[in-house]
N, C-alpha and C positions, 0 to 999 in steps of 0.2 A: 819172112819179111823183117827187115831191119827197122826198128822203131827208134826214131830220134829221141834224144834225151828230153824228158818232160818232168816238171815238178808242178803238180796241180794241188794247190793248198788254199786254205781259208785262214782268215784272221778272226779269232773269237775273243770277246772281252765283255766286261760290264760297260754300260754307257759311261763316257767321259774318261775312260782309262787311256785314251790316246790312240785308238785303233785307226781312225781316219787319218790322223797325222802320220802315223807309221806307214800307212798305205801310200801316202804322198811321197814320203822319203824313200820307200822301196822303189817306186816308179822313177824317182829322180836318180837313185843309184843305178837302176837298171837301164837308164838311158831312154825310157819311154817319154820323159819330159826333160827339159833342159834347164828350167829354172823353177824353184819351189813356187814362185809367184804364179806360174802357169796354171796351177790347180787351185788357186785361191781367187775368189771373186773379190773385187775391191768394195769398200764401203761397208754398210751395215750388215749386208748378207754374206759375210766372209764364210766360205764353206769349201770343202774339198770337191774336186770335180766329180768324184764318184757319187756325190749326193746331188741329183739333178731334179728330183721331184719337188713341186712347189712347197709342199708341207715340210719337206726336209730342209729347204732353204729357210723357212720361217722358224723352225724349231732347232735347227742345228744338229739334227740326229739322222742316222741312216735308217730308213724303213724298208728299203728294197735291197736285194742282193745285186751288186754290180760285178761284172767280169772284166778283168784287165790282163792283157798279155804283154810280156816284155822278154827280152833276151839278154843274157849276160854270160861271158865265158867263165868256166870254172878254173881251178888252180892249174890245170893242165892245158888250158887254152881251148878246150872243147866248148862249143856254144850250147847252152842249156836254155830251153824255152820255159819260162815261168808263167803259169796260168793262176792268177790271183783272184780268188772269189771273196769279195768284201761283203761280209754278212751283216744283217741288221743286229745292232747291239741291244736295242730296246727289248725289255722283257716281254712285251706284248707280241713280239714277232717271232716267237720260238718255232712256229710251224714253218714259216718260210726259211728260217735258219736251219731247221732240221733237214729240210729237203736239200738245201744247199750243201750241207755236210755229207749227204749221200754221194755227192759228185766229186769229193776231194780225196786225195790219198794221204794227206797230212794236214796239220794245223799249227798255227802259231798262236799261243795264248798270251795275251797282253794283260799285265797286272800293274795297277797303280802302286808305286812304292810306298805311298802314304796310307793306302787303304787295304792292301792285301787282297785275299780271296773275297769276292763279293758274290751275292746270290746268283746273278745271271752268269757269272763265270763258272760257278759250280754246275748250273743247269746245262750249259753248253758242253762242259767237260764230260758230263754224264752221257750226253749224246755221242760224243767222240768215243767214249769207252764202250758203248753198246756196239759200235762198228769197228772197234780196235784201231782207231785212227791214231797214229803216233803224234806226239805233241812236243814242240819246242817252246819253252817259256821265255818271254821277254819281260823283264821287270823294268817298267818305264818310269820316267820322271825322277831319276836319281839326282838330277841337278837341283831338285827342290828338297825341302825338309821332308823326310820320310821315316819309315820304321827301320829298325836295325836289320841289316841284310840276313843275319842268322835267323831272326824271328820270321822273316818273310819265307825263307827256305823251309823252315820247320813247319810253317803253316801249309805250304804247298804239299809237303810230304804227308802231314797228318790229315788235312782236310780232304785230299784227293787220293790218299793211299798210293802214293807214287814214290819211287826212289828219285832223288834229285841229285843232279851233278852240276855244280857251278862251273861254267866254262870261262867266265871272266869275273872281275871283282872291282867294285867302285872304291876309289881312294877318297873316303869321306863322302858326305851327302849334303845337299842343301848348300848353305853358305860356306861349308868346309870342303866342298867338292873340288878335287884337283885332277880328276881324270879316271880312266878305266884301264885296268891291267888285264891283258888277254893271256890266259894260262897256256893255250895251245901254241901261240907264236912268240911268247915272251915280249910282247909289245906293250908299251905304255902310250895311250892316246890322251892328249891333254887339250883343254879348251884354250882358244886364243881369240884375239880381236875384241872389239867393244861389246859385242853381244854375247861373248863367251861361248860361241858355237865351236863345233869341231871343224877346224879349217885345214886339217892335214898335218897337225903337229904330232908326229909319231916318232917314238924313240925305240929303236931295236936294241934289246938287251940280251944278256946271257942268262938272265934269270933274276929272281928276287934278290940274290946276293950281289948283283952287279953294283960295283962301287959308284958308277955314274948316276945311279938313281938319286944320290944326294944332290946332284946338280939340278934335278927336275922337280923334286918334291920338298915340301917343308919337312922339318925334323919330325914334327908330330905326325904328318901324313905318311912319311916313310915308315915310322915305327908301327903305326896302325896297320898299314898295308901288309907288312911282313908278318905281323902277329895274326891278323885275321886270315890272310891267305893260307898260312900254315894250318890253322884250325879248319878252314873250309876244305882244303884238299885232304886232310886227314880224317875229318868227321863225316864226310858224305861219300856216296858211291862214286867209283871211277866210271868214266863213260864206257858203256857197253852197247855197241850198235844193235845187237839182236834184242836186248832188253828194250831199247828205244823203239825199234820197229814193232815189237809186240805190244807196245803201249804200257810197259811196266816202269820205264824210266824216262824222265824228261831232262834234257840238257837245259841249263838256265843261263841266260845272258842278261847282264845289266846294261842299261843305256838310257838315253833320252831321245825320243823320236823328234821332238821339237828342235833340239840342239844338234841332231844328227849324230849322236853317239851310239855306237854299237850296231848301226844299221848294216854296215858292210859286213860285219862279222855274222850277223843274222843271215844275210844272203849266202855267205860262204858256207854256213852250216846247212842251209837248205840244199845247196849244191852237193855238199859232201855226204850228208846223212839222210835227207828226206827220201822216201821211196819213189821209184819210178811208178808208172801206172800199175795197179794191182788187179788181180782177178776180181770180178764183180759177181755178187750173188744173183743167180738167175735160175729159172726153170726151163728145161729139165736138169741143167747142170750149170755150175759157175762158168763164166766166160773169161777165158784167158786173153790178155791183150795181144798175144802173139798169133791168135787165130786169124786166118786170112779173111773170113767173112766180116764185112762191116756191120757193127752193131753199136747201138747207143741208146740212151734213155733221156726223156724230157724231165728235167727237174724243176723247171720254172717257165712260166709264160708271162711276158710283160707287154701290155698294150700301151700305145701312145708314148713310146720312148721319144719319138719325133712327132709332136702334136700336129705339125704342119701336114703330115701325111697319114695320120690315123693308122699307124702301122701296128702290127702285133708280131712279136718275135718269140719263138719257142727256143729255149736254151737247151742244147743237147750235149751231154757228156759222151764223147766218143770212147767206146770201151774196147773195140778190137777192129782190125783191118785198116787199110789205107783208104780214107774217104777222098773221092774226087768230085769236083764240082760237076753237077749235071746228072749224077748217078741216081738211080731209082731205089728208094727204100720203102719198106712196107710198115706202116704204123700198126701196133697191136690193137689200137682202138677201133679203127675202121676196117682194117684188113685190105685196103685198097692202096696199091703202090702210088707213091708220089715222086716226082722228079724234083730234086733239090738244085735249082738253077742259080740261086743267089745266096749261098751260105756266107755268114758274116763272122769276122773276128772283131773283138771289141777292145776299145779303150774307153770305158764308161760310155758316154754318148757317142764318141767317135767310133767309126767302124770302117772296115775295108772288106772287100770280097775275098773269100778264102778259096783258092784253087784246089788246095788239098789240105788234109788234116790227119792227125795220127792219134792213137790211143792216149788219153789224158787231156786232149784239147777240148775246149768248149766252143761250139759254134752256134750261131744264131740262125734259125730257119724262119724266114717270113712266112706267115700262114694266116688264113682267114677262118679260124675255128676248127681246122682239120686236126691240129695237134693239141694235146692237153697234158697237164702234169701227170706223170706216171706212165705215159705211153712208151713202149719199146719200139725202136726203129731197127730194121734189119734187112739184109738183102733177101733172106728167105724167111718166110713166116715160121712160127713154131718156137720162137725164143721170147721169154718174158723176164725182164729184170724185176727183182722183188725188193721190198723194203722202202717203198715210197707211199706211206699211208696218208689218208685224210684223218684229221683229229676231230673228235666231238667238240662242238663249240661250248664255251663256258659262259657266253653272253648271247641272249636272243632278243631281237628287237623287231617290231613292225616298222615298215617304211611307208611314209606318206608323201605324196607329191604336193609341191606348192602350186604347180600349174597342172591341173588334171588332164590337159590336152597332150601332155608329154609322156603318156603311158608307154608308148612304143619305144621312145628313146630310153626310158628307165629300164625296160625289159632288156634292151640291147646292152646297156651299161652293166647291169647286174650279171648278165651272161658273160660279158668280157671279164669282169672282176672276179667272178667265181671260177672262171677258167684259169685265171692267174693264181688262185688260191688265197686272194686277199680276204674274201668272204665266202660263206656258203649260203645258198639260197634254198629255202624249203617252201613247198607249195602245199598248204593245208588242204585236206580233203573237204573240210567244211569252212566256208568263208573265203573271201577273195583277196585278203591282204597277205602279201608274201612275208615270210619270216626270214630275217637276216641273222646268220649265226657267225660269231667270231670267237677267237680264243683270248682276246685282250681288248681293253677299252680303246687303245690307240688306233686299232683297225677301224673302229667306227668313225673316228675323226678323219682317218685317211679316206674312208668311203665317201663321206659328205664332201670333203675337199676335192676329191677327184671327180665326183659327179658334177660339181660346179665348174671346175677348171677344164676338164677334158670333154665333158658331154653336154655342158650348158643346161644341166638339169638341177633345179633347186628341189631339195628333199629334206624331210625331217624324220627323226626316229622317235618312236613311241614305245613304252614298255610293252612287252608281250607277256601273256599269262604263263610262260614257260621259262624254265631255267637252263635246261640242257637238252641234248638230243642223243638218241641211240639208234644205230642201224640194226634192223631186225633180219634174222635169218632163221630158217627152220622149214619143216615140211609144209607144203602149200596149204593144206586144209587147216592146219593149226594157225598159220598166219592169218588166214581169212577169218577164222573164228575170233582171234584176238582183235583184229582190226574192226570187226563188226561191233564188238562190245566197247571199244575205245575210239570210236570214230572221231570224236572231237579232239583227240590228241594225235591223230595220224596225219602224216604228210608224206610227200615224195621229194627226193632230192632231184638235182638237175638230170640225173641219169635214170630217174624213174624207180629208184630203190626205195622200199618202204622204210619210213623213219618214225620212231616214237618220240614225240615231244613231251618231255617230262616236266612236271611242275616243281620238282625238287629232286635232290639226290636220294632222298628217302623214297620218293615215288618210283625211281629206277629199281632200288633194292626190293621194294614191295612187289612190283610187277615181275621181277626176275624170280622171286620165290614162288609166286603163284603160277608162273608159267615156265617151269624148268625145261620144257621141250623147245623153248624159243631162246635164241641167243641174242642178248642185248649188247652190241659192240660199240666201244668208244673209239675205235679206229676202223678204217675200211681201206683196203688196198684196191687199186683199180685193176 
């Protein structure tokens, strides 16, 4: 089977580093939109189109993962399909982001030139490292006052233990910014116009010694560029494609997403260097994208993307085979084949029916509770993709209804949201109040907001007498004895698995020591 060219990648960053703005400009450069204003709402709620949930509009942050597809020819004129997964940047949404990163083949790491490596950037990088995801670095906002470029490169190298290879270089920063020089093409890109955006002022040069540089740069800017570029190219690693693909080296591009500097070079780098779909970890053996059998896995479920229709979409990463609309696939969760009649390709909320899809593509499958995060879909049963765990919650709360007559609606809403992975729901063996578990505070705000906006259910959260949870596994009689003694701390998750609700981390350690025959797990794979 011939696999069309695909680049499936995510953008990772700390909040406010410019990830959503970069997403917009990538879509603009890729022709998915025609004007930057098309993805910005007017008025007080200015936001990127990928941020569609009500709480995202209010707070100006991304809390769900959006999928956007666009096409662009490479240097040889071959059309490449880009599947861009826009991940949540907020630290509370590491779980949803982790699952999204299981579905990509590479990542773009956005760093604020004034702030350098920030905590969430480091966390997300570590997730990429665990999965050997190659990373291209984009140092953003060079048109503003920022840190010295050498200090930024050294921090990336030291903090992330990566070789760095500068692929472009800023001529000054902030008020002294005069443009960006691209080492690969010997092109100088300069700002123009009243807003000083990149409007296509490109000077093709023979190199840094080209005498015509004097016509385009100030005397100080030219001297600084020549000195710094020589040091940068001599002091850092040369680009090595294999080192990049193994996750040992990151090519670094400088730019400004807001002013549209460096975005074209970033797309060109993704075309030239980012890997095509890779083999995916699975049991009994990894799945190669060239296999004829259609396989994929569900990494996200999103309810109510269109509140008018109360829909629920399962996002599937296609791993092998040529998918055709209407074909039957068997989910690992139920084992019952389902016909996929209306598969969807996305541009944020916009969607179109996909008649076919190839490895690396992300398609949406409308479903009514049939598909869940972690499910494998395949033409033949017997394949299971690995590495999509649930994480133990770090915050537990009891949930109470403002209107007690809406118990049924609340149960439906909690089922939907736990299926998405926004929350986890635990059902205590003693007592009737359900326990909500999340990995970060913002998820609780999202829960209350979505209950009200999407399900018309008013609810409040109360402290629970527990701090965290652990899934239990072990020999049946041992588990029964443990549950009998600790009945007040026992619960079931939505799949009926036994869960120990711990009052503290110390409690987890204490019980683990007392019961070495039982495994207390902080993660659980489906």
